[in-house]
C-alpha positions as CSV (number, residue, x, y, z in Angstrom):
1,M,97.5,-66.6,99.5
2,H,99.1,-63.2,97.5
3,R,102.3,-63.1,99.2
4,D,103.8,-59.0,99.6
5,P,106.9,-59.3,97.5
6,F,108.5,-56.6,99.7
7,A,108.1,-58.6,102.9
8,P,111.2,-60.0,104.0
9,R,111.7,-63.7,102.9
10,P,112.1,-66.3,105.7
11,T,115.5,-67.3,106.8
12,G,117.2,-70.9,107.0
13,R,116.9,-70.2,111.0
14,M,113.4,-68.8,110.4
15,A,112.1,-71.8,108.0
16,R,113.5,-74.3,110.3
17,A,111.8,-73.0,113.4
18,A,108.1,-72.9,111.1
19,V,109.1,-76.2,110.0
20,V,109.3,-77.6,113.8
21,A,105.9,-75.3,115.1
22,L,103.8,-77.2,112.5
23,A,105.5,-80.4,113.5
24,F,104.5,-79.5,117.2
25,G,101.0,-78.4,116.1
26,V,100.4,-81.3,114.0
27,A,101.6,-84.3,116.1
28,P,99.0,-83.6,118.8
29,L,96.3,-84.5,116.0
30,A,98.0,-87.2,114.6
31,A,98.2,-89.5,117.7
32,S,94.6,-88.3,119.1
33,M,93.2,-89.8,115.6
34,A,96.2,-92.7,116.1
35,H,94.9,-93.3,119.8
36,A,91.6,-93.4,118.4
37,Q,91.6,-96.0,115.6
38,A,93.5,-97.9,118.4
39,Q,90.0,-97.5,120.6
40,Y,88.0,-98.3,117.9
41,P,85.3,-99.5,118.3
42,S,84.4,-97.0,121.9
43,R,80.3,-97.0,121.3
44,P,77.9,-98.6,119.0
45,L,78.0,-99.1,114.7
46,R,74.7,-98.0,112.7
47,M,74.2,-100.9,110.0
48,I,71.7,-99.5,107.3
49,S,70.0,-101.9,105.6
50,P,68.5,-100.6,102.2
51,F,65.6,-102.7,102.0
52,P,62.6,-102.9,104.2
53,P,62.5,-105.2,107.8
54,G,62.0,-109.0,106.9
55,G,63.4,-108.9,103.4
56,P,66.8,-111.0,102.5
57,T,68.6,-108.1,103.1
58,D,67.0,-107.1,106.3
59,I,67.3,-110.8,107.4
60,V,71.2,-111.1,106.3
61,G,72.0,-107.7,108.0
62,R,70.7,-108.6,111.0
63,L,72.4,-112.0,111.5
64,V,75.7,-110.7,110.4
65,S,75.5,-107.8,112.5
66,A,74.3,-109.8,115.6
67,R,77.1,-111.8,115.4
68,L,79.7,-108.8,114.1
69,A,78.7,-106.9,117.5
70,E,79.8,-109.7,119.8
71,Q,83.3,-109.8,118.3
72,L,83.9,-106.1,118.1
73,G,82.5,-105.7,122.2
74,Q,79.8,-103.0,120.9
75,P,76.1,-102.9,120.2
76,I,75.2,-102.6,116.0
77,V,71.9,-100.9,115.6
78,V,70.4,-101.8,112.3
79,E,68.4,-99.0,110.6
80,S,66.1,-99.9,108.0
81,R,66.2,-96.8,105.0
82,P,64.5,-98.4,102.2
83,G,63.3,-96.4,99.1
84,A,64.0,-96.5,95.2
85,S,65.2,-100.1,95.2
86,G,67.8,-99.5,97.9
87,N,69.1,-96.5,96.7
88,V,68.0,-94.1,99.7
89,G,69.8,-96.3,102.4
90,L,73.0,-96.2,99.6
91,E,72.9,-92.6,99.6
92,A,72.2,-92.1,103.7
93,A,75.4,-94.6,103.9
94,A,77.6,-92.6,101.6
95,R,76.6,-89.2,103.1
96,S,77.9,-90.5,106.7
97,A,80.6,-89.6,108.8
98,P,83.1,-91.2,107.4
99,D,84.9,-92.4,110.7
100,G,83.8,-96.4,111.1
101,Y,80.4,-96.1,112.9
102,T,78.6,-96.0,110.0
103,I,78.4,-99.1,107.7
104,V,76.1,-100.1,105.1
105,L,75.2,-104.0,103.5
106,S,74.0,-103.7,99.7
107,S,72.7,-106.1,97.7
108,P,73.7,-106.0,93.5
109,V,71.7,-102.3,93.5
110,I,75.3,-100.9,94.3
111,A,76.5,-102.4,90.7
112,L,73.1,-101.9,89.2
113,S,71.6,-98.8,90.2
114,P,74.0,-96.8,87.3
115,L,72.7,-98.9,84.6
116,L,69.3,-98.5,85.5
117,Y,68.8,-94.9,86.4
118,S,69.9,-91.8,84.8
119,R,70.4,-89.9,88.1
120,L,71.7,-90.9,91.4
121,N,72.5,-88.8,94.3
122,Y,75.2,-90.1,95.2
123,D,78.3,-91.9,92.8
124,P,78.7,-96.0,94.3
125,Y,82.3,-95.6,93.3
126,K,83.6,-92.5,94.9
127,D,81.3,-92.6,97.4
128,L,81.2,-95.8,99.1
129,A,84.4,-98.0,99.7
130,P,84.3,-102.2,99.7
131,I,84.9,-103.8,103.0
132,A,83.8,-107.6,102.1
133,L,81.6,-110.0,100.6
134,V,79.5,-111.6,103.5
135,G,76.6,-114.0,101.6
136,A,74.4,-114.8,98.5
137,V,71.3,-116.6,98.5
138,R,71.8,-118.6,95.0
139,N,68.9,-118.7,92.2
140,V,67.0,-121.5,91.0
141,L,65.2,-121.7,87.1
142,V,61.7,-123.4,87.5
143,V,58.8,-124.1,85.0
144,H,55.3,-124.5,84.9
145,P,54.8,-128.4,84.7
146,S,53.0,-127.9,81.4
147,V,56.4,-126.9,79.7
148,P,57.9,-129.4,77.9
149,A,61.6,-129.1,79.0
150,R,63.3,-131.5,81.6
151,N,66.6,-129.4,81.4
152,L,68.2,-126.1,80.2
153,K,69.3,-127.8,76.9
154,E,65.4,-128.3,76.0
155,L,64.3,-125.0,77.1
156,V,66.9,-123.2,75.1
157,A,66.0,-125.6,72.1
158,L,62.2,-125.5,72.7
159,A,62.8,-121.3,72.8
160,R,64.3,-121.7,69.2
161,R,61.7,-123.8,68.0
162,T,58.9,-121.5,69.0
163,P,60.8,-117.8,69.3
164,G,58.3,-115.1,71.2
165,R,55.7,-117.9,72.7
166,L,57.5,-118.5,76.1
167,N,57.4,-116.0,78.5
168,Y,59.0,-115.7,81.9
169,G,57.9,-113.6,85.0
170,S,60.3,-111.1,87.2
171,G,59.7,-109.3,90.4
172,G,60.0,-106.3,88.5
173,I,61.8,-104.4,86.0
174,G,66.0,-103.9,86.8
175,T,65.7,-107.2,89.5
176,T,67.9,-110.1,89.2
177,T,65.1,-112.2,88.7
178,H,64.8,-109.8,85.5
179,L,68.2,-109.7,84.5
180,A,68.8,-113.3,84.6
181,P,66.2,-114.5,81.8
182,E,67.5,-111.4,80.3
183,L,71.4,-112.7,80.9
184,L,70.3,-116.5,78.9
185,K,68.3,-114.5,76.4
186,S,71.7,-112.6,75.5
187,L,73.8,-115.4,75.8
188,E,71.6,-118.1,73.6
189,K,70.3,-115.0,71.5
190,L,66.3,-116.2,72.6
191,D,62.8,-114.3,72.2
192,I,61.2,-115.1,75.4
193,V,59.0,-112.0,76.6
194,H,58.9,-110.6,80.0
195,V,55.9,-110.4,82.2
196,P,57.0,-108.4,85.5
197,Y,55.1,-108.8,88.9
198,K,55.0,-106.8,92.1
199,G,57.7,-109.1,93.5
200,S,58.9,-112.3,93.2
201,G,56.6,-113.9,95.4
202,V,53.6,-112.8,93.0
203,A,55.6,-114.1,89.9
204,L,55.9,-117.6,91.9
205,S,52.5,-117.7,92.8
206,A,51.6,-116.8,89.2
207,L,53.9,-119.5,87.9
208,V,52.4,-122.2,90.1
209,G,48.5,-120.9,88.7
210,G,49.9,-121.3,84.9
211,E,49.8,-117.3,83.9
212,I,53.6,-117.6,83.1
213,D,56.0,-120.3,81.6
214,M,59.2,-119.7,83.8
215,L,61.1,-118.2,86.3
216,V,64.4,-117.6,88.0
217,V,63.8,-117.3,91.8
218,A,65.8,-117.2,94.9
219,A,66.0,-121.3,95.4
220,P,65.2,-121.3,99.2
221,A,62.0,-119.6,97.8
222,A,60.9,-122.0,95.4
223,V,62.1,-125.1,97.6
224,Q,58.7,-126.2,98.8
225,Q,56.8,-125.7,95.6
226,I,59.5,-127.6,93.6
227,N,59.3,-130.2,96.1
228,A,55.5,-130.3,95.8
229,G,55.6,-130.7,92.0
230,R,53.5,-127.3,91.3
231,V,57.0,-125.9,89.4
232,R,59.9,-128.1,87.6
233,A,63.1,-127.3,88.7
234,L,65.4,-127.1,85.6
235,A,68.6,-125.7,87.0
236,V,70.4,-124.0,89.7
237,L,72.2,-120.9,88.4
238,M,75.4,-121.8,90.5
239,P,78.8,-123.6,90.3
240,Q,78.1,-126.3,92.6
241,R,74.4,-127.9,93.2
242,F,72.4,-126.3,95.8
243,P,71.9,-128.7,99.3
244,D,68.3,-127.9,99.6
245,L,67.9,-129.4,95.7
246,P,70.7,-132.1,95.6
247,D,68.8,-133.7,91.9
248,V,68.7,-130.2,90.4
249,P,72.1,-130.1,88.2
250,S,74.1,-126.5,88.1
251,T,74.3,-124.8,84.9
252,R,77.4,-125.2,84.6
253,E,77.4,-129.2,84.5
254,Q,74.8,-128.1,81.7
255,G,77.0,-126.7,79.5
256,F,76.1,-122.8,80.4
257,P,79.2,-121.8,82.8
258,N,78.4,-118.2,82.3
259,F,74.7,-118.5,83.1
260,E,75.3,-117.7,86.9
261,I,74.0,-114.9,88.8
262,S,73.2,-114.7,92.4
263,V,71.8,-112.8,95.1
264,W,75.0,-111.0,96.8
265,Y,75.6,-109.7,100.1
266,G,78.5,-107.3,100.6
267,M,79.6,-104.4,103.9
268,L,80.4,-101.0,102.5
269,A,81.4,-97.6,104.9
270,P,81.6,-94.5,103.4
271,T,84.3,-93.0,101.5
272,G,87.5,-91.7,103.7
273,T,87.0,-94.3,106.7
274,P,90.4,-95.3,107.8
275,R,92.3,-97.7,106.1
276,E,92.7,-99.6,109.5
277,I,88.9,-99.3,110.5
278,I,88.4,-101.2,107.0
279,A,90.9,-103.7,106.9
280,R,89.5,-104.8,110.9
281,L,86.5,-104.5,109.7
282,N,87.1,-106.8,106.8
283,T,88.6,-109.3,109.3
284,E,86.2,-109.5,111.9
285,L,83.2,-110.3,109.1
286,A,85.6,-113.2,107.7
287,K,85.3,-114.0,111.4
288,A,81.6,-113.9,111.7
289,V,80.0,-115.4,108.5
290,T,82.5,-117.9,109.0
291,A,82.0,-119.0,112.4
292,A,80.6,-122.7,112.8
293,D,77.6,-121.8,114.7
294,M,76.7,-119.1,112.2
295,K,76.6,-121.8,109.2
296,P,72.8,-123.4,110.9
297,R,71.6,-119.7,110.8
298,F,72.7,-118.7,107.4
299,A,71.6,-122.0,106.1
300,S,68.0,-121.7,107.7
301,A,67.8,-118.4,105.7
302,G,69.2,-120.0,102.0
303,V,72.7,-118.2,102.4
304,E,75.6,-119.1,101.3
305,P,78.9,-117.5,103.3
306,L,81.2,-115.2,101.5
307,T,84.4,-113.7,102.1
308,S,86.2,-111.4,100.4
309,T,88.8,-108.6,100.6
310,P,87.7,-105.5,100.1
311,E,89.8,-105.1,96.8
312,E,88.5,-108.1,95.7
313,F,84.9,-107.0,96.5
314,G,85.6,-103.7,94.5
315,R,86.8,-105.4,91.7
316,F,83.5,-107.8,91.8
317,I,80.9,-104.7,91.8
318,R,82.8,-103.3,88.9
319,S,82.8,-106.6,86.8
320,E,78.7,-107.0,87.8
321,A,78.0,-104.0,86.2
322,N,80.1,-104.6,83.1
323,R,78.6,-107.8,83.2
324,F,75.1,-106.4,82.9
325,A,75.7,-103.5,81.0
326,R,75.7,-105.4,77.6
327,V,72.5,-107.4,79.2
328,I,70.4,-104.1,79.9
329,K,71.4,-103.1,76.3
330,D,70.5,-105.8,74.6
331,A,67.2,-106.2,76.7
332,G,66.2,-102.6,75.8
333,I,66.3,-101.8,79.2
334,K,66.5,-97.8,79.3
335,P,67.5,-95.6,82.2
336,E,64.5,-94.1,84.5
């Protein structure tokens, strides 16, 4: 604002009066905001699910939101906003009012999208504030019974002896079912051919039918086929064994500690959401996912409950992005 050089400057008394007037003007606003936060939540919340109803993200979101609603004393409306591999829903959340009444459940898409898309209509790091990790679905590496490998070391040795002969299926480019085998290829310098399908369920059927040699897929989805002997499980991609597959060793047990990848889920809010509300939601989410009666519900969905601070979740997102930036580069995957 331009100041008139000939206008009288405020005296000390005038300046003090202005400060007092400003304070009295700001105080009611600050008090009103503090009161609103103290009463939070005073109306229903909205949880955006960025993937179609019935999928893993939707199932986890509804499990968590139902329990969270009980604890907060307010309904949580689950709004499905699928599209663009989850980015439509994340963008909708990023553009929502930062008042604590909109939250979004994300999968690894928030870490991978900046690496896979040349242009996004939101910035995952600037427009969304991490609240907490809530759970993960663990993956398993399975092969067709005709593949002469009984463990991960034998598979790696086979791939080295026959470069370009083995292939693997995936649920599509940029999915964890695609990036997990590419991670193994990057770590061990292997030549294995990618065969993408329209969904991991289709890829699993292709493996059973002998169309492909191997697949990394969500462990709960593969248990039935493994137990029936239609596919052979070589490793679970996690630090410890998967409860429903107790005889399948983990990648870490087999000497591949860096070959771990899961489909994780975490809650976020629009950036600018008050810290006190983020902290409250973090506390309530930890209480929800660790509740005794939630354990069997998570188990039935094949989900391992997780907790974190907002800061830990933020660092985790960036670490996942850094880890897979190299994998995507090595695989020659270009941003769309």
